[in-house]
N, C-alpha and C positions, 0 to 999 in steps of 0.2 A: 451315398451324393444324391443330395436332394435333386427330384426330378425337378422340370420347368414350370408344372401346373404349380406345385408347392410354393415355389422359389416366387411368382406371380401373385402367390396369394399372401404370401408373407412380406412381399413389397407393399402390394394396396394397404393392408393390416399396420403397417409401420408409417405409411403416408397419411393414412386416417389418425391415426394417435398422433401424428405433430400436427396435423391441423388442429385438433381438440385443444393440443397443449399451448397453442398460441390465442385461441380463443379464450377470454377472461370471462368466467360466468359472475355475477352478480348478484346476492339475496337482497332484496329490497327490507328494509329495515323499518323506514318511514316515509309517508307519502302524505302529499297536502295537493291538492288539486283545488284551486278557487277560480271564481269568474267574476266579471264586473258587466254590466249591460245598463247604457244609460238608457234613462226615459227622458221625455219631453220634459220641457222646463229646467232642465240642465242638473235634475236628480240622477241619482245612480242607485241602481240595486246590485248585492253583492250577496256570493252566496259560496258555497262549497259542495263536495262530493266527497263521500268515503267508498269504503268496499274495493279498494285497487287490489289486484293481482297482476302480478306480472312474470316474465321469462326475459331477465337483462344479461344479455351475451356481447360485451364491446371492448373492444382494445383499441384505444386509439392510434394504435401503428399498423393495426389489421383489419379497416373499415370494410374490407369484401367481407370476414367472417363477421359483420356485427348482427345480433339480431334481438331487436326488440320487439316486444309483444307486452300488451297492459290493456287492463279493462276495469273499467270501474262499475259498478250498481246506480242504474238510474234513479233508483228509488230512495236514496241517501239524501237526495239532494236537499240542502238546508241554506232557506236566506233569511233565518230568524223568523220567519212570519209563517207558521202553521197553515193558516187559510193559502196563503200563494202557494207554500210548497205542496200541498194537495192539490190546486191547481196545476201546478208543473208538473207533475206526477203523470196527470191524468190525458186523456187522448187529444189534445187539442196542442199538446205541448211535447213532453217526453214519452208519454205513451209506458210507464214503468213497467205497467201487467204484462204488456204483449212484447216489450223489448227490454228486456231488464239489464241488460249490460249496453254500456257505450266502452267502445274498444278501439286499439289502435294498433297496428301493425308496420313495421319499417320495412321500405323497400329497397331502399339506398341510403345510404349515409357519406357526407363527404365533409370535408375540412374545412373549415369558417376562416373568417377574416385575420384570424389573430389564434397564439396557442389558447387551447381548450375549448376552443368554439367550431362548432358544428353546425352542418345541416342536414335534417333529417327529413325523405320524402315517407311519408307514412301513407296507408289507407287507414282514414277517420269513419268509422261506422258508428252511426247514431239513425236509430229505427229502424228502418230498412232500406238508408240510403247509404252508402259508400262512396267515398270520394277520395281522391288524391289530396294530399295538403305538403304544405314544406312548412317545416317546424324548424328553428333557428334553438339550437340549446349548448349548454354549457355543460364541458363534464371535469370535474377538478377532484383529483386522486392525491390520496395522501396513503401512502400504503397499503392496504387491507381494505381503508374504506374509500367511499366517492362521492360525490353528490351530483345528479345530473340536474339540471334549471332549466326551463324554460318558460316563456311569454310571448302567446301568438294569437292571431284573430281566427275565429268562425262565425262564417255568417250564416245565423240561425234559419234562413230562410231556405237555403240551400239542403238543409237535413227536415224540413218540412216540421220545425218548433215554432208552432203557433203561427200567424198569418199577418198582413203586413198591416200595421199600424202605423198613427199618427202618434202614440203615445209611448213605443216602446221600439227603440232603433234597433236596426238589423245585426248590428254588429257585436259580439261578444268578446269580452278580452279573457281570455284562459291564462292562468299561471299553474305551473307545476314543478314542486319541489319534491326529488325522491333522493332519498337516503338509502345507500348501497353497501355490503361489503361482502367480502370474498371466504 
């Protein structure tokens, strides 16, 4: 006959295994991170980042066990103009040498307005600043593959990216498309 201590250990083990089996781990296969920011006089600067790394644990039916962590490499910024990219990597903007990663970590996920839509609350860290940000996203699953997609706004001044400018607007529109598989 098993003693109570051993029974408790087995119970904890099976509960832990049960929780893990309900959380769905996804492996990122491709990631596209783009941004747009308006200049004065109506023009728009567009660009992208590479160097995505992430941990995606997401089950639309079990949001409490969701864990989304992602980062990109600041030095990979690409606007199509080498001189602008060099300026953006510099200390007045992303300071990629001292702050090589831009990261996001989920703190809470809620259901959205319709099926496959969610609202994520994340800690977004750019340079030395971490702020809580609300990000709507969709998650569409087809068997063992899925896609997370989001578009949201970031105020660059809140993260010390450049200074107040009459030529560059404060709000950047960020779009993320992440393809994943189990």
